C-alpha positions as CSV (number, residue, x, y, z in Angstrom):
1,M,-9.0,-24.7,-28.6
2,A,-5.7,-26.6,-28.5
3,E,-6.0,-30.3,-27.6
4,E,-3.4,-32.7,-26.1
5,E,-2.5,-35.9,-28.0
6,N,-4.9,-37.9,-25.8
7,G,-7.8,-35.7,-27.0
8,S,-8.3,-33.8,-23.8
9,V,-8.5,-30.0,-23.8
10,A,-5.2,-28.4,-22.9
11,K,-5.5,-26.1,-20.0
12,P,-3.7,-22.7,-20.2
13,R,-0.8,-22.2,-17.9
14,A,-1.9,-20.5,-14.7
15,K,-0.2,-17.2,-13.9
16,K,1.9,-17.2,-10.7
17,D,-0.2,-15.9,-7.9
18,I,1.0,-13.4,-5.4
19,A,1.0,-14.9,-1.9
20,P,-2.1,-14.0,0.1
21,G,-1.6,-11.1,2.4
22,R,1.1,-9.4,0.3
23,L,-1.3,-6.8,-1.2
24,I,-2.8,-3.9,0.7
25,D,-6.6,-3.8,1.0
26,T,-7.1,-1.7,4.2
27,Y,-6.2,2.0,4.5
28,A,-5.9,4.3,7.5
29,A,-4.8,7.8,8.5
30,Q,-3.5,9.3,11.7
31,C,-5.3,12.2,13.3
32,E,-3.1,15.3,13.8
33,N,-4.7,16.1,17.1
34,C,-5.1,12.8,19.0
35,H,-2.7,10.7,16.9
36,Q,-5.2,7.8,16.7
37,W,-5.6,5.8,13.6
38,R,-8.8,5.9,11.5
39,V,-9.7,3.4,8.8
40,I,-10.1,5.0,5.4
41,D,-12.8,3.5,3.2
42,S,-10.9,3.3,-0.1
43,Q,-7.6,3.6,-1.8
44,E,-8.8,6.6,-3.7
45,E,-9.8,8.4,-0.5
46,Y,-6.5,7.4,1.1
47,E,-4.4,8.7,-1.8
48,D,-6.3,12.0,-1.7
49,I,-5.6,12.4,2.1
50,R,-1.9,11.5,1.6
51,S,-1.4,13.9,-1.3
52,R,-2.6,16.8,0.9
53,M,-1.2,15.6,4.2
54,I,1.4,18.3,4.6
55,D,-0.8,21.3,3.8
56,D,-4.0,19.8,5.2
57,P,-3.3,17.2,7.9
58,F,-6.0,14.6,8.6
59,T,-8.2,15.0,11.7
60,C,-10.9,12.8,13.2
61,D,-13.7,15.2,12.4
62,K,-13.1,14.6,8.7
63,K,-14.5,11.2,9.3
64,Q,-17.4,12.6,11.3
65,I,-16.0,11.2,14.5
66,S,-14.4,12.5,17.7
67,C,-10.9,12.2,19.1
68,E,-12.7,10.8,22.2
69,D,-13.7,7.7,20.2
70,P,-11.5,4.6,20.4
71,A,-8.9,4.2,17.7
72,D,-9.9,2.0,14.7
73,L,-6.4,0.5,14.7
74,D,-3.6,0.2,17.2
75,Y,0.1,-0.2,16.5
76,D,1.5,-3.6,17.4
77,S,5.0,-4.8,16.9
78,S,3.6,-8.2,15.9
79,R,2.6,-6.7,12.6
80,T,5.0,-5.3,10.0
81,W,4.8,-1.5,9.3
82,V,6.2,0.4,6.4
83,I,6.8,4.1,6.2
84,D,5.3,6.0,3.3
85,K,6.2,9.3,1.7
86,P,4.2,12.5,2.1
87,G,2.7,14.3,-0.8
88,L,2.7,11.5,-3.3
89,P,0.3,12.3,-6.2
90,K,-3.0,10.6,-6.6
91,T,-3.0,7.8,-9.2
92,P,-4.1,9.1,-12.6
93,K,-7.7,8.3,-13.5
94,G,-8.2,4.9,-15.1
95,F,-5.0,3.4,-13.6
96,K,-4.5,1.4,-10.4
97,R,-1.5,1.7,-8.2
98,S,-0.4,-1.5,-6.4
99,L,2.1,-2.1,-3.6
100,V,3.3,-5.7,-3.0
101,L,5.4,-6.8,0.0
102,R,8.3,-9.1,-0.9
103,K,8.3,-12.6,0.6
104,D,11.5,-11.9,2.6
105,Y,10.1,-8.6,3.9
106,S,13.0,-6.7,2.5
107,K,11.0,-4.1,0.7
108,M,7.8,-3.3,-1.2
109,D,7.4,-3.0,-4.9
110,T,5.3,-0.5,-6.8
111,Y,3.3,-1.2,-9.9
112,Y,0.6,0.5,-12.0
113,F,-2.1,-1.4,-13.8
114,T,-3.7,0.1,-16.9
115,P,-7.5,0.0,-17.6
116,T,-6.9,-3.2,-19.6
117,G,-5.0,-4.9,-16.8
118,K,-1.5,-4.4,-18.2
119,K,1.2,-4.2,-15.5
120,L,3.6,-1.2,-15.7
121,R,6.8,-1.7,-13.7
122,S,8.8,1.5,-14.4
123,R,8.5,5.1,-15.6
124,N,9.8,4.0,-19.0
125,E,7.0,1.5,-19.4
126,V,4.5,4.1,-18.3
127,A,5.8,6.6,-20.8
128,S,5.7,4.0,-23.6
129,Y,2.1,3.1,-22.7
130,V,0.9,6.7,-22.6
131,E,2.7,7.4,-25.9
132,A,1.0,4.4,-27.6
133,N,-2.5,5.3,-26.2
134,P,-3.4,8.9,-27.0
135,E,-6.4,8.9,-24.8
136,F,-4.1,8.9,-21.8
137,K,-1.7,11.6,-22.9
138,G,-3.4,14.0,-20.6
139,A,-2.1,12.0,-17.6
140,P,1.1,13.8,-16.2
141,L,4.0,11.3,-16.1
142,E,5.1,12.8,-12.8
143,D,1.8,11.6,-11.2
144,F,3.1,8.0,-11.7
145,S,5.3,7.5,-8.6
146,F,7.3,4.4,-8.1
147,T,8.6,5.5,-4.7
148,V,8.8,2.5,-2.5
149,P,7.9,2.7,1.2
150,K,10.4,1.7,3.8
151,V,9.9,-1.5,5.7
152,M,10.4,-1.0,9.5
153,E,12.9,-3.7,10.4
154,D,11.9,-3.6,14.1
155,T,8.4,-4.7,13.2
156,A,9.3,-7.3,10.5
157,P,9.1,-11.0,11.5
158,P,12.4,-12.3,13.0
159,D,12.2,-15.3,10.6
160,P,10.4,-14.4,7.3
161,K,10.8,-18.1,6.2
162,V,8.4,-19.2,8.9
163,V,5.8,-16.6,8.0
164,A,6.2,-17.5,4.3
165,S,5.6,-21.2,5.0
166,P,2.3,-22.9,4.0
167,V,1.5,-23.4,7.7
168,A,1.4,-19.7,8.5
169,K,-1.4,-17.7,7.0
170,V,-0.7,-14.0,6.4
171,A,-3.3,-11.3,6.5
172,S,-3.3,-8.3,4.2
173,P,-1.2,-5.2,5.1
174,V,-2.7,-2.0,6.2
175,V,-1.4,1.3,4.7
176,A,-1.7,4.3,7.0
177,A,-0.9,8.0,6.5
178,A,0.7,9.7,9.6
179,T,0.9,13.3,10.5
180,P,4.0,14.8,8.8
181,S,6.8,16.2,10.9
182,D,8.0,19.8,11.1
183,D,10.8,18.9,8.6
184,D,8.3,17.7,6.1
185,V,6.5,21.0,6.2
186,S,9.6,23.3,6.1
187,D,11.4,21.4,3.3
188,K,8.4,20.3,1.2
189,S,9.4,22.5,-1.7
190,T,13.0,21.3,-2.0
191,K,12.9,17.5,-1.6
192,S,10.8,14.5,-1.1
193,K,10.1,13.8,2.6
194,E,9.7,10.5,4.4
195,F,6.1,10.1,5.4
196,K,5.3,8.7,8.8
197,G,2.5,6.6,7.3
198,K,2.9,3.0,7.8
199,F,1.8,-0.1,5.9
200,K,1.1,-2.7,8.5
201,L,1.3,-6.4,7.8
202,E,-0.5,-8.6,10.3
203,E,-0.1,-12.3,10.6
204,E,-2.0,-15.2,12.0
205,T,-0.2,-17.3,14.5
206,L,0.8,-20.8,13.6
207,S,-2.0,-22.1,15.7
208,G,-4.4,-20.7,13.2
209,S,-6.0,-18.0,15.4
210,S,-8.0,-15.4,13.5
211,P,-6.1,-12.2,12.5
212,H,-7.0,-8.8,13.6
213,V,-5.7,-5.4,12.7
214,S,-3.8,-2.8,14.8
215,P,-1.4,0.4,14.1
216,A,1.2,2.8,15.6
217,P,1.4,5.6,18.1
């Protein structure tokens, strides 16, 4: 290992960490019948639901629960929501799709991570990686979607600088898939539709109260 002149072991430079709460770790889907939000157990299950949402809308009974049961999440304007797109493909096997909310709440960024942890930031990088790794040539390039969700301005913090300060703790966003509109269904073969799913960012108050999750109508 490299050593500094004084004989102590040189420490490797630490990678810049993403601010806590900027990554999604909770997923939810909206019931077509009662419009309540249900927590989805994993990103993989969520992506499967989202990919089939137009042809096979989510309903409470798919989680072995009833519409009479209370919602798992409730929409709250104190949290930031982001609208997703319907019909986005599931992430190819072996890769991980990551969405990160920017510090100023202006938008989210989409990345893919390879099985070895390499971050891919664009379709060109994906194509180059697949070309250089024959074992992944069976993964369709069109299944790598860099479509970014839309941050709902009316739910974003009025002053992102306050939320981004060290004093304010930010909880992880919640991504949710909503029932598609009639336009989504009628035009699905001609263009990409705006999905009514929402990524919700919840924040603790400056007083340090514990965060709790809640979604949209």
